[in-house]
VEXBA-148477 format. One record per atom (N, C-alpha, C, CB): residue in three letters; x, y, z; atom name; residue number from 1. Coordinates in pm, 1 decimal, padded with zeros to 6 digits. Glycine has a CB too. Layout:
% VEXBA-148477
resn:Ala px:X py:Y pz:Z name:CA resi:NUM .
...
This chain:
% VEXBA-148477
resn:Met px:00078.6 py:-00124.3 pz:00033.5 name:N resi:1 .
resn:Met px:00029.2 py:-00011.3 pz:-00039.5 name:CA resi:1 .
resn:Met px:00092.2 py:00094.1 pz:-00020.2 name:C resi:1 .
resn:Met px:-00090.5 py:00017.2 pz:-00019.6 name:CB resi:1 .
resn:Leu px:00077.8 py:00257.8 pz:-00125.7 name:N resi:2 .
resn:Leu px:00158.0 py:00338.8 pz:-00109.8 name:CA resi:2 .
resn:Leu px:00131.5 py:00460.3 pz:00037.9 name:C resi:2 .
resn:Leu px:00159.2 py:00390.7 pz:-00249.9 name:CB resi:2 .
resn:Lys px:00192.3 py:00478.8 pz:00096.9 name:N resi:3 .
resn:Lys px:00153.5 py:00577.2 pz:00196.5 name:CA resi:3 .
resn:Lys px:00201.2 py:00726.6 pz:00159.3 name:C resi:3 .
resn:Lys px:00213.7 py:00533.1 pz:00334.2 name:CB resi:3 .
resn:Leu px:00087.7 py:00804.3 pz:00179.7 name:N resi:4 .
resn:Leu px:00159.3 py:00902.6 pz:00120.2 name:CA resi:4 .
resn:Leu px:00218.0 py:01040.2 pz:00251.1 name:C resi:4 .
resn:Leu px:00045.6 py:00958.9 pz:-00008.2 name:CB resi:4 .
resn:Pro px:00222.9 py:01137.6 pz:00177.0 name:N resi:5 .
resn:Pro px:00276.7 py:01256.5 pz:00302.3 name:CA resi:5 .
resn:Pro px:00231.3 py:01274.2 pz:00410.3 name:C resi:5 .
resn:Pro px:00269.9 py:01381.3 pz:00278.2 name:CB resi:5 .
resn:Lys px:00206.2 py:01327.0 pz:00515.6 name:N resi:6 .
resn:Lys px:00134.5 py:01381.4 pz:00626.3 name:CA resi:6 .
resn:Lys px:00144.2 py:01565.6 pz:00564.0 name:C resi:6 .
resn:Lys px:00227.0 py:01332.4 pz:00803.0 name:CB resi:6 .
resn:Ile px:00009.1 py:01569.3 pz:00567.3 name:N resi:7 .
resn:Ile px:00015.5 py:01767.3 pz:00585.1 name:CA resi:7 .
resn:Ile px:00061.2 py:01822.2 pz:00668.0 name:C resi:7 .
resn:Ile px:-00095.6 py:01848.5 pz:00601.2 name:CB resi:7 .
resn:Leu px:00135.3 py:01891.8 pz:00683.5 name:N resi:8 .
resn:Leu px:00259.7 py:02000.2 pz:00797.9 name:CA resi:8 .
resn:Leu px:00196.5 py:02078.3 pz:00773.1 name:C resi:8 .
resn:Leu px:00432.2 py:02043.7 pz:00779.8 name:CB resi:8 .
resn:Asn px:00150.3 py:02159.0 pz:00928.9 name:N resi:9 .
resn:Asn px:00130.5 py:02316.6 pz:00934.7 name:CA resi:9 .
resn:Asn px:00202.2 py:02368.8 pz:00893.3 name:C resi:9 .
resn:Asn px:00120.4 py:02380.2 pz:01032.3 name:CB resi:9 .
resn:Cys px:00239.6 py:02544.6 pz:00875.4 name:N resi:10 .
resn:Cys px:00339.8 py:02562.7 pz:00843.8 name:CA resi:10 .
resn:Cys px:00441.4 py:02620.4 pz:00984.5 name:C resi:10 .
resn:Cys px:00316.3 py:02642.6 pz:00726.7 name:CB resi:10 .
resn:Arg px:00438.9 py:02562.9 pz:01056.8 name:N resi:11 .
resn:Arg px:00544.9 py:02557.0 pz:01176.7 name:CA resi:11 .
resn:Arg px:00606.8 py:02494.0 pz:01151.4 name:C resi:11 .
resn:Arg px:00526.8 py:02528.8 pz:01295.1 name:CB resi:11 .
resn:Ala px:00599.1 py:02328.2 pz:01134.2 name:N resi:12 .
resn:Ala px:00601.8 py:02264.2 pz:01141.8 name:CA resi:12 .
resn:Ala px:00742.2 py:02252.8 pz:00956.9 name:C resi:12 .
resn:Ala px:00457.8 py:02224.9 pz:01193.8 name:CB resi:12 .
resn:Ala px:00632.2 py:02291.5 pz:00905.6 name:N resi:13 .
resn:Ala px:00694.3 py:02312.0 pz:00746.5 name:CA resi:13 .
resn:Ala px:00881.1 py:02446.9 pz:00738.1 name:C resi:13 .
resn:Ala px:00504.5 py:02420.9 pz:00634.0 name:CB resi:13 .
resn:Ala px:00831.8 py:02520.5 pz:00846.9 name:N resi:14 .
resn:Ala px:00944.1 py:02604.1 pz:00857.5 name:CA resi:14 .
resn:Ala px:01076.0 py:02500.0 pz:00940.8 name:C resi:14 .
resn:Ala px:00889.5 py:02754.2 pz:00950.9 name:CB resi:14 .
resn:Glu px:01028.7 py:02442.7 pz:01052.6 name:N resi:15 .
resn:Glu px:01149.9 py:02382.9 pz:01109.7 name:CA resi:15 .
resn:Glu px:01221.6 py:02256.6 pz:00986.5 name:C resi:15 .
resn:Glu px:01095.1 py:02306.5 pz:01273.0 name:CB resi:15 .
resn:Met px:01128.5 py:02228.8 pz:00961.0 name:N resi:16 .
resn:Met px:01190.3 py:02108.4 pz:00856.2 name:CA resi:16 .
resn:Met px:01288.9 py:02206.8 pz:00725.8 name:C resi:16 .
resn:Met px:01020.6 py:02000.1 pz:00762.6 name:CB resi:16 .
resn:Ser px:01226.5 py:02306.4 pz:00710.0 name:N resi:17 .
resn:Ser px:01298.0 py:02321.1 pz:00619.1 name:CA resi:17 .
resn:Ser px:01457.5 py:02418.1 pz:00650.6 name:C resi:17 .
resn:Ser px:01198.2 py:02374.6 pz:00523.7 name:CB resi:17 .
resn:Cys px:01478.8 py:02449.0 pz:00755.8 name:N resi:18 .
resn:Cys px:01577.2 py:02459.8 pz:00830.2 name:CA resi:18 .
resn:Cys px:01642.7 py:02333.6 pz:00845.2 name:C resi:18 .
resn:Cys px:01542.0 py:02514.4 pz:00941.0 name:CB resi:18 .
resn:Arg px:01595.7 py:02243.6 pz:00911.5 name:N resi:19 .
resn:Arg px:01653.2 py:02108.8 pz:00883.0 name:CA resi:19 .
resn:Arg px:01714.6 py:02042.9 pz:00757.3 name:C resi:19 .
resn:Arg px:01564.9 py:02036.1 pz:00908.5 name:CB resi:19 .
resn:Arg px:01651.6 py:02128.6 pz:00667.5 name:N resi:20 .
resn:Arg px:01685.8 py:02035.1 pz:00533.9 name:CA resi:20 .
resn:Arg px:01802.3 py:02113.3 pz:00451.8 name:C resi:20 .
resn:Arg px:01536.7 py:02014.0 pz:00423.4 name:CB resi:20 .
resn:Arg px:01824.6 py:02273.2 pz:00514.3 name:N resi:21 .
resn:Arg px:01912.4 py:02312.5 pz:00541.6 name:CA resi:21 .
resn:Arg px:02075.3 py:02276.0 pz:00585.2 name:C resi:21 .
resn:Arg px:01858.4 py:02351.1 pz:00589.5 name:CB resi:21 .
resn:Asp px:02051.3 py:02201.6 pz:00662.4 name:N resi:22 .
resn:Asp px:02128.9 py:02160.9 pz:00775.1 name:CA resi:22 .
resn:Asp px:02179.8 py:02006.7 pz:00737.8 name:C resi:22 .
resn:Asp px:02035.4 py:02170.9 pz:00916.9 name:CB resi:22 .
resn:Gly px:02084.8 py:02010.2 pz:00665.5 name:N resi:23 .
resn:Gly px:02121.3 py:01799.0 pz:00648.3 name:CA resi:23 .
resn:Gly px:02073.5 py:01708.6 pz:00716.8 name:C resi:23 .
resn:Gly px:02261.3 py:01737.8 pz:00679.7 name:CB resi:23 .
resn:Gln px:01952.9 py:01806.7 pz:00766.6 name:N resi:24 .
resn:Gln px:01901.8 py:01683.9 pz:00878.0 name:CA resi:24 .
resn:Gln px:01740.4 py:01572.0 pz:00851.3 name:C resi:24 .
resn:Gln px:01868.2 py:01787.4 pz:01037.8 name:CB resi:24 .
resn:Leu px:01745.7 py:01613.2 pz:00686.4 name:N resi:25 .
resn:Leu px:01621.2 py:01529.4 pz:00654.5 name:CA resi:25 .
resn:Leu px:01652.9 py:01444.3 pz:00598.5 name:C resi:25 .
resn:Leu px:01521.9 py:01574.3 pz:00589.5 name:CB resi:25 .
resn:Ser px:01551.6 py:01338.9 pz:00639.8 name:N resi:26 .
resn:Ser px:01516.7 py:01214.1 pz:00571.8 name:CA resi:26 .
resn:Ser px:01427.1 py:01254.4 pz:00406.0 name:C resi:26 .
resn:Ser px:01408.6 py:01119.5 pz:00696.1 name:CB resi:26 .
resn:His px:01497.1 py:01179.1 pz:00306.3 name:N resi:27 .
resn:His px:01427.6 py:01151.6 pz:00229.1 name:CA resi:27 .
resn:His px:01232.1 py:01151.1 pz:00207.7 name:C resi:27 .
resn:His px:01490.5 py:01056.9 pz:00228.0 name:CB resi:27 .
resn:Trp px:01222.2 py:01111.2 pz:00329.2 name:N resi:28 .
resn:Trp px:01080.3 py:01137.8 pz:00342.7 name:CA resi:28 .
resn:Trp px:01015.3 py:01212.7 pz:00397.0 name:C resi:28 .
resn:Trp px:01032.3 py:01072.7 pz:00372.9 name:CB resi:28 .
resn:Asp px:01069.4 py:01266.8 pz:00494.0 name:N resi:29 .
resn:Asp px:01056.1 py:01457.6 pz:00518.8 name:CA resi:29 .
resn:Asp px:01035.1 py:01526.5 pz:00432.0 name:C resi:29 .
resn:Asp px:01166.4 py:01538.6 pz:00562.0 name:CB resi:29 .
resn:Arg px:01157.2 py:01546.2 pz:00349.8 name:N resi:30 .
resn:Arg px:01197.7 py:01603.1 pz:00243.4 name:CA resi:30 .
resn:Arg px:01049.2 py:01603.4 pz:00157.4 name:C resi:30 .
resn:Arg px:01329.2 py:01522.8 pz:00180.2 name:CB resi:30 .
resn:Ala px:01040.1 py:01446.8 pz:00095.9 name:N resi:31 .
resn:Ala px:00918.0 py:01499.0 pz:00012.7 name:CA resi:31 .
resn:Ala px:00785.7 py:01513.3 pz:00098.3 name:C resi:31 .
resn:Ala px:00887.1 py:01395.9 pz:-00111.1 name:CB resi:31 .
resn:Thr px:00770.9 py:01493.2 pz:00269.3 name:N resi:32 .
resn:Thr px:00642.7 py:01571.6 pz:00319.2 name:CA resi:32 .
resn:Thr px:00653.5 py:01688.4 pz:00316.0 name:C resi:32 .
resn:Thr px:00599.5 py:01552.2 pz:00441.4 name:CB resi:32 .
resn:Leu px:00755.7 py:01810.8 pz:00309.3 name:N resi:33 .
resn:Leu px:00807.3 py:01959.4 pz:00295.9 name:CA resi:33 .
resn:Leu px:00789.6 py:01977.0 pz:00155.6 name:C resi:33 .
resn:Leu px:00966.5 py:01990.7 pz:00343.5 name:CB resi:33 .
resn:Ala px:00824.8 py:01903.0 pz:00067.7 name:N resi:34 .
resn:Ala px:00783.9 py:01910.0 pz:-00084.9 name:CA resi:34 .
resn:Ala px:00662.4 py:01992.8 pz:-00117.2 name:C resi:34 .
resn:Ala px:00754.3 py:01769.0 pz:-00139.4 name:CB resi:34 .
resn:Val px:00563.3 py:01844.4 pz:-00023.3 name:N resi:35 .
resn:Val px:00424.0 py:01864.8 pz:-00087.3 name:CA resi:35 .
resn:Val px:00351.8 py:02004.8 pz:-00025.4 name:C resi:35 .
resn:Val px:00324.4 py:01723.5 pz:-00052.2 name:CB resi:35 .
resn:His px:00403.6 py:02015.2 pz:00097.0 name:N resi:36 .
resn:His px:00369.1 py:02158.1 pz:00174.1 name:CA resi:36 .
resn:His px:00366.1 py:02266.2 pz:00097.2 name:C resi:36 .
resn:His px:00463.6 py:02197.7 pz:00278.7 name:CB resi:36 .
resn:Leu px:00523.1 py:02288.8 pz:00030.8 name:N resi:37 .
resn:Leu px:00555.2 py:02382.1 pz:-00038.1 name:CA resi:37 .
resn:Leu px:00487.3 py:02415.7 pz:-00166.3 name:C resi:37 .
resn:Leu px:00666.5 py:02365.7 pz:-00051.1 name:CB resi:37 .
resn:Ile px:00418.4 py:02291.3 pz:-00230.7 name:N resi:38 .
resn:Ile px:00367.7 py:02301.6 pz:-00330.6 name:CA resi:38 .
resn:Ile px:00244.0 py:02355.2 pz:-00294.5 name:C resi:38 .
resn:Ile px:00372.3 py:02195.9 pz:-00398.3 name:CB resi:38 .
resn:Ile px:00175.4 py:02373.0 pz:-00169.8 name:N resi:39 .
resn:Ile px:00022.3 py:02408.0 pz:-00124.4 name:CA resi:39 .
resn:Ile px:00042.9 py:02503.9 pz:-00093.1 name:C resi:39 .
resn:Ile px:-00056.8 py:02342.7 pz:-00025.8 name:CB resi:39 .
resn:Cys px:00112.0 py:02551.1 pz:00000.6 name:N resi:40 .
resn:Cys px:00165.2 py:02706.2 pz:00067.2 name:CA resi:40 .
resn:Cys px:00215.2 py:02778.9 pz:00009.9 name:C resi:40 .
resn:Cys px:00248.5 py:02717.8 pz:00158.6 name:CB resi:40 .
resn:Ala px:00194.6 py:02891.4 pz:-00058.9 name:N resi:41 .
resn:Ala px:00265.3 py:03027.2 pz:-00109.7 name:CA resi:41 .
resn:Ala px:00335.3 py:03085.4 pz:00023.4 name:C resi:41 .
resn:Ala px:00145.0 py:03148.5 pz:-00179.0 name:CB resi:41 .
resn:Gly px:00269.8 py:03080.3 pz:00110.2 name:N resi:42 .
resn:Gly px:00366.6 py:03177.9 pz:00228.5 name:CA resi:42 .
resn:Gly px:00467.4 py:03072.1 pz:00274.9 name:C resi:42 .
resn:Gly px:00267.7 py:03247.1 pz:00387.7 name:CB resi:42 .
resn:Cys px:00499.9 py:02976.0 pz:00266.1 name:N resi:43 .
resn:Cys px:00594.1 py:02881.7 pz:00303.9 name:CA resi:43 .
resn:Cys px:00670.4 py:02872.1 pz:00199.7 name:C resi:43 .
resn:Cys px:00547.0 py:02759.3 pz:00345.1 name:CB resi:43 .
resn:Arg px:00604.2 py:02840.0 pz:00079.8 name:N resi:44 .
resn:Arg px:00730.3 py:02884.1 pz:-00013.2 name:CA resi:44 .
resn:Arg px:00817.8 py:03020.9 pz:-00032.5 name:C resi:44 .
resn:Arg px:00685.4 py:02868.4 pz:-00133.7 name:CB resi:44 .
resn:Leu px:00737.2 py:03070.0 pz:00011.4 name:N resi:45 .
resn:Leu px:00812.3 py:03307.7 pz:00043.1 name:CA resi:45 .
resn:Leu px:00934.6 py:03238.9 pz:00153.3 name:C resi:45 .
resn:Leu px:00623.6 py:03505.6 pz:00201.1 name:CB resi:45 .
resn:Met px:00918.5 py:03178.2 pz:00276.7 name:N resi:46 .
resn:Met px:00935.4 py:03225.8 pz:00360.6 name:CA resi:46 .
resn:Met px:01097.1 py:03040.3 pz:00336.1 name:C resi:46 .
resn:Met px:00773.6 py:03271.7 pz:00484.8 name:CB resi:46 .
resn:Asp px:01051.1 py:02984.5 pz:00262.9 name:N resi:47 .
resn:Asp px:01216.1 py:02874.8 pz:00201.2 name:CA resi:47 .
resn:Asp px:01318.9 py:02942.1 pz:00136.1 name:C resi:47 .
resn:Asp px:01188.5 py:02750.6 pz:00070.9 name:CB resi:47 .
resn:Arg px:01227.4 py:03036.2 pz:00065.8 name:N resi:48 .
resn:Arg px:01316.6 py:03089.8 pz:-00062.8 name:CA resi:48 .
resn:Arg px:01401.6 py:03276.6 pz:00034.7 name:C resi:48 .
resn:Arg px:01150.9 py:03133.7 pz:-00259.0 name:CB resi:48 .
resn:Gln px:01338.7 py:03288.8 pz:00168.0 name:N resi:49 .
resn:Gln px:01456.5 py:03374.8 pz:00238.9 name:CA resi:49 .
resn:Gln px:01507.3 py:03324.1 pz:00316.1 name:C resi:49 .
resn:Gln px:01436.3 py:03483.0 pz:00297.7 name:CB resi:49 .
resn:Phe px:01514.5 py:03188.7 pz:00358.8 name:N resi:50 .
resn:Phe px:01558.4 py:03107.5 pz:00433.7 name:CA resi:50 .
resn:Phe px:01729.4 py:03035.7 pz:00381.4 name:C resi:50 .
resn:Phe px:01434.7 py:03012.2 pz:00442.1 name:CB resi:50 .
resn:Ala px:01641.5 py:03035.5 pz:00195.0 name:N resi:51 .
resn:Ala px:01741.8 py:03048.5 pz:00078.8 name:CA resi:51 .
resn:Ala px:01904.6 py:03178.3 pz:00037.9 name:C resi:51 .
resn:Ala px:01625.9 py:03072.0 pz:-00028.7 name:CB resi:51 .
resn:Leu px:01796.8 py:03279.7 pz:00051.7 name:N resi:52 .
resn:Leu px:01900.7 py:03400.4 pz:00093.0 name:CA resi:52 .
resn:Leu px:01964.6 py:03418.2 pz:00163.0 name:C resi:52 .
resn:Leu px:01880.1 py:03486.4 pz:00112.8 name:CB resi:52 .
resn:Met px:01897.3 py:03399.7 pz:00318.3 name:N resi:53 .
resn:Met px:02028.8 py:03394.8 pz:00434.5 name:CA resi:53 .
resn:Met px:02120.2 py:03345.0 pz:00431.7 name:C resi:53 .
resn:Met px:02020.3 py:03354.8 pz:00537.4 name:CB resi:53 .
resn:Asp px:02087.3 py:03214.2 pz:00386.8 name:N resi:54 .
resn:Asp px:02151.4 py:03119.5 pz:00394.3 name:CA resi:54 .
resn:Asp px:02293.5 py:03161.8 pz:00328.8 name:C resi:54 .
resn:Asp px:02076.6 py:03012.2 pz:00339.7 name:CB resi:54 .
resn:Lys px:02279.0 py:03208.5 pz:00179.9 name:N resi:55 .
resn:Lys px:02380.2 py:03278.6 pz:00066.8 name:CA resi:55 .
resn:Lys px:02436.8 py:03380.7 pz:00111.2 name:C resi:55 .
resn:Lys px:02321.5 py:03326.8 pz:-00058.6 name:CB resi:55 .
resn:Ala px:02369.3 py:03480.4 pz:00186.1 name:N resi:56 .
resn:Ala px:02452.0 py:03604.9 pz:00252.8 name:CA resi:56 .
resn:Ala px:02522.1 py:03564.2 pz:00340.0 name:C resi:56 .
resn:Ala px:02382.1 py:03712.5 pz:00313.8 name:CB resi:56 .
resn:Ala px:02482.0 py:03457.7 pz:00422.9 name:N resi:57 .
resn:Ala px:02580.7 py:03441.8 pz:00512.0 name:CA resi:57 .
resn:Ala px:02674.7 py:03381.2 pz:00469.6 name:C resi:57 .
resn:Ala px:02550.6 py:03392.3 pz:00611.7 name:CB resi:57 .
resn:Arg px:02697.0 py:03297.4 pz:00388.4 name:N resi:58 .
resn:Arg px:02800.9 py:03222.2 pz:00304.1 name:CA resi:58 .
resn:Arg px:02854.8 py:03298.2 pz:00257.9 name:C resi:58 .
resn:Arg px:02773.2 py:03136.9 pz:00211.5 name:CB resi:58 .
resn:Gln px:02832.1 py:03390.4 pz:00203.2 name:N resi:59 .
resn:Gln px:02952.0 py:03539.7 pz:00092.5 name:CA resi:59 .
resn:Gln px:02960.2 py:03616.3 pz:00218.3 name:C resi:59 .
resn:Gln px:02856.8 py:03676.3 pz:-00084.7 name:CB resi:59 .
resn:Leu px:02905.5 py:03658.1 pz:00367.5 name:N resi:60 .
resn:Leu px:02938.1 py:03689.9 pz:00443.4 name:CA resi:60 .
resn:Leu px:03058.1 py:03626.6 pz:00488.3 name:C resi:60 .
resn:Leu px:02855.4 py:03697.8 pz:00496.6 name:CB resi:60 .
resn:Ala px:03067.4 py:03482.7 pz:00497.0 name:N resi:61 .
resn:Ala px:03187.3 py:03479.0 pz:00569.5 name:CA resi:61 .
resn:Ala px:03305.4 py:03478.3 pz:00470.8 name:C resi:61 .
resn:Ala px:03189.1 py:03358.4 pz:00662.0 name:CB resi:61 .
resn:Phe px:03265.8 py:03414.3 pz:00329.8 name:N resi:62 .
resn:Phe px:03404.3 py:03431.0 pz:00255.5 name:CA resi:62 .
resn:Phe px:03429.5 py:03552.3 pz:00237.4 name:C resi:62 .
resn:Phe px:03418.7 py:03371.2 pz:00127.7 name:CB resi:62 .
resn:Leu px:03389.6 py:03646.5 pz:00258.2 name:N resi:63 .
resn:Leu px:03430.2 py:03807.7 pz:00269.6 name:CA resi:63 .
resn:Leu px:03505.4 py:03791.9 pz:00366.0 name:C resi:63 .
resn:Leu px:03320.8 py:03925.7 pz:00298.3 name:CB resi:63 .
resn:Asn px:03491.9 py:03767.3 pz:00497.9 name:N resi:64 .
resn:Asn px:03544.9 py:03781.5 pz:00622.7 name:CA resi:64 .
resn:Asn px:03653.8 py:03676.6 pz:00648.0 name:C resi:64 .
resn:Asn px:03437.6 py:03774.9 pz:00721.3 name:CB resi:64 .
resn:Ala px:03691.5 py:03556.5 pz:00576.7 name:N resi:65 .
resn:Ala px:03764.5 py:03487.3 pz:00599.4 name:CA resi:65 .
resn:Ala px:03927.2 py:03508.0 pz:00578.9 name:C resi:65 .
resn:Ala px:03712.4 py:03406.4 pz:00548.8 name:CB resi:65 .
resn:Gly px:03982.3 py:03535.0 pz:00679.6 name:N resi:66 .
resn:Gly px:04126.3 py:03584.4 pz:00704.1 name:CA resi:66 .
resn:Gly px:04108.3 py:03721.6 pz:00797.9 name:C resi:66 .
resn:Gly px:04210.5 py:03619.5 pz:00547.1 name:CB resi:66 .
resn:Thr px:03996.5 py:03786.9 pz:00810.4 name:N resi:67 .
resn:Thr px:04015.4 py:03900.3 pz:00902.5 name:CA resi:67 .
resn:Thr px:03963.3 py:03835.9 pz:01092.0 name:C resi:67 .
resn:Thr px:03894.5 py:04048.3 pz:00825.0 name:CB resi:67 .
resn:Lys px:04041.1 py:03981.1 pz:01113.2 name:N resi:68 .
resn:Lys px:04005.8 py:03934.8 pz:01277.2 name:CA resi:68 .
resn:Lys px:03870.3 py:04013.2 pz:01268.6 name:C resi:68 .
resn:Lys px:04131.5 py:03997.3 pz:01427.6 name:CB resi:68 .
resn:Thr px:03765.9 py:04016.8 pz:01342.5 name:N resi:69 .
resn:Thr px:03653.1 py:04062.4 pz:01383.7 name:CA resi:69 .
resn:Thr px:03688.5 py:04189.6 pz:01516.0 name:C resi:69 .
resn:Thr px:03565.2 py:03924.0 pz:01428.6 name:CB resi:69 .
resn:Ser px:03680.4 py:04246.5 pz:01546.9 name:N resi:70 .
resn:Ser px:03741.1 py:04379.4 pz:01590.8 name:CA resi:70 .
resn:Ser px:03610.5 py:04365.3 pz:01703.2 name:C resi:70 .
resn:Ser px:03755.5 py:04535.6 pz:01458.7 name:CB resi:70 .
resn:Glu px:03602.3 py:04442.5 pz:01815.1 name:N resi:71 .
resn:Glu px:03518.5 py:04403.9 pz:01901.1 name:CA resi:71 .
resn:Glu px:03383.4 py:04529.9 pz:01885.6 name:C resi:71 .
resn:Glu px:03603.5 py:04389.1 pz:02050.3 name:CB resi:71 .
resn:Asn px:03414.2 py:04616.8 pz:01816.0 name:N resi:72 .
resn:Asn px:03326.0 py:04706.2 pz:01714.0 name:CA resi:72 .
resn:Asn px:03202.7 py:04682.4 pz:01615.2 name:C resi:72 .
resn:Asn px:03408.2 py:04747.4 pz:01633.0 name:CB resi:72 .
resn:Asp px:03278.4 py:04494.3 pz:01593.6 name:N resi:73 .
resn:Asp px:03171.4 py:04441.0 pz:01502.0 name:CA resi:73 .
resn:Asp px:03089.1 py:04355.0 pz:01529.2 name:C resi:73 .
resn:Asp px:03209.5 py:04396.4 pz:01407.1 name:CB resi:73 .
resn:Ala px:03160.7 py:04329.7 pz:01661.5 name:N resi:74 .
resn:Ala px:02996.7 py:04240.1 pz:01716.8 name:CA resi:74 .
resn:Ala px:02881.7 py:04303.1 pz:01789.4 name:C resi:74 .
resn:Ala px:03024.0 py:04122.9 pz:01829.2 name:CB resi:74 .
resn:Leu px:02778.6 py:04231.8 pz:01756.2 name:N resi:75 .
resn:Leu px:02672.7 py:04247.8 pz:01831.5 name:CA resi:75 .
resn:Leu px:02628.5 py:04254.8 pz:02003.4 name:C resi:75 .
resn:Leu px:02623.6 py:04166.4 pz:01781.6 name:CB resi:75 .
resn:Ser px:02572.5 py:04369.1 pz:02043.1 name:N resi:76 .
resn:Ser px:02540.6 py:04420.9 pz:02180.4 name:CA resi:76 .
resn:Ser px:02464.8 py:04302.3 pz:02229.4 name:C resi:76 .
resn:Ser px:02453.8 py:04565.9 pz:02187.0 name:CB resi:76 .
resn:Pro px:02440.0 py:04340.6 pz:02357.4 name:N resi:77 .
resn:Pro px:02312.4 py:04216.5 pz:02371.3 name:CA resi:77 .
resn:Pro px:02179.5 py:04232.4 pz:02345.1 name:C resi:77 .
resn:Pro px:02294.1 py:04167.6 pz:02501.1 name:CB resi:77 .
resn:Glu px:02221.9 py:04344.2 pz:02396.2 name:N resi:78 .
resn:Glu px:02016.3 py:04385.8 pz:02364.5 name:CA resi:78 .
resn:Glu px:01996.4 py:04357.0 pz:02217.0 name:C resi:78 .
resn:Glu px:01951.2 py:04598.0 pz:02387.0 name:CB resi:78 .
resn:Ala px:02112.5 py:04375.6 pz:02098.7 name:N resi:79 .
resn:Ala px:02101.6 py:04342.3 pz:01975.8 name:CA resi:79 .
resn:Ala px:02053.0 py:04192.4 pz:01910.7 name:C resi:79 .
resn:Ala px:02216.5 py:04373.7 pz:01940.9 name:CB resi:79 .
resn:Arg px:02160.6 py:04084.9 pz:02025.6 name:N resi:80 .
resn:Arg px:02122.1 py:03994.1 pz:02040.0 name:CA resi:80 .
resn:Arg px:01981.4 py:03958.3 pz:02058.4 name:C resi:80 .
resn:Arg px:02182.9 py:03969.6 pz:02104.6 name:CB resi:80 .
resn:Lys px:01911.3 py:04033.3 pz:02155.9 name:N resi:81 .
resn:Lys px:01802.5 py:03959.3 pz:02236.9 name:CA resi:81 .
resn:Lys px:01659.6 py:03968.4 pz:02110.2 name:C resi:81 .
resn:Lys px:01767.6 py:04060.2 pz:02418.8 name:CB resi:81 .
resn:Arg px:01724.3 py:04119.9 pz:02072.5 name:N resi:82 .
resn:Arg px:01567.8 py:04139.6 pz:01991.2 name:CA resi:82 .
resn:Arg px:01577.3 py:04095.0 pz:01817.0 name:C resi:82 .
resn:Arg px:01515.0 py:04338.2 pz:01999.6 name:CB resi:82 .
resn:Leu px:01769.7 py:03997.6 pz:01782.4 name:N resi:83 .
resn:Leu px:01736.7 py:03915.0 pz:01649.8 name:CA resi:83 .
resn:Leu px:01661.8 py:03829.2 pz:01701.6 name:C resi:83 .
resn:Leu px:01849.7 py:03846.6 pz:01566.0 name:CB resi:83 .
resn:Lys px:01700.8 py:03725.6 pz:01799.6 name:N resi:84 .
resn:Lys px:01650.8 py:03605.4 pz:01840.8 name:CA resi:84 .
resn:Lys px:01495.4 py:03623.8 pz:01883.0 name:C resi:84 .
resn:Lys px:01740.2 py:03552.3 pz:01955.6 name:CB resi:84 .
resn:Lys px:01455.2 py:03726.4 pz:01918.0 name:N resi:85 .
resn:Lys px:01291.6 py:03753.2 pz:01909.7 name:CA resi:85 .
resn:Lys px:01220.2 py:03702.4 pz:01781.5 name:C resi:85 .
resn:Lys px:01259.7 py:03914.5 pz:01914.7 name:CB resi:85 .
resn:Leu px:01342.5 py:03766.0 pz:01710.8 name:N resi:86 .
resn:Leu px:01301.4 py:03828.1 pz:01564.1 name:CA resi:86 .
resn:Leu px:01227.0 py:03692.1 pz:01488.1 name:C resi:86 .
resn:Leu px:01462.1 py:03891.4 pz:01462.3 name:CB resi:86 .
resn:Ile px:01376.7 py:03606.7 pz:01544.0 name:N resi:87 .
resn:Ile px:01382.4 py:03471.0 pz:01445.7 name:CA resi:87 .
resn:Ile px:01238.5 py:03408.5 pz:01469.9 name:C resi:87 .
resn:Ile px:01518.4 py:03346.1 pz:01492.6 name:CB resi:87 .
resn:Arg px:01236.7 py:03378.8 pz:01633.7 name:N resi:88 .
resn:Arg px:01125.1 py:03333.6 pz:01674.8 name:CA resi:88 .
resn:Arg px:01012.9 py:03302.5 pz:01662.1 name:C resi:88 .
resn:Arg px:01111.5 py:03359.9 pz:01714.3 name:CB resi:88 .
């Protein structure tokens, strides 16, 4: 008997999208996420935004390779809190 992928809610799809980028999804979970992305325009947009952030982070890491980070480049604790709150 053919087992169909379960339908995800958007919160679960967002989590799976992040795990997929980290290489932590099984083939079955990838298929389940793909089904959700086909039917959910909001999650497709979110997935593209994650891809953009990943690309920007890789480019930034490449540009900063071999350079020291000064104390002035670091985020303040308040800025870190705000970013964590926005991401969740």
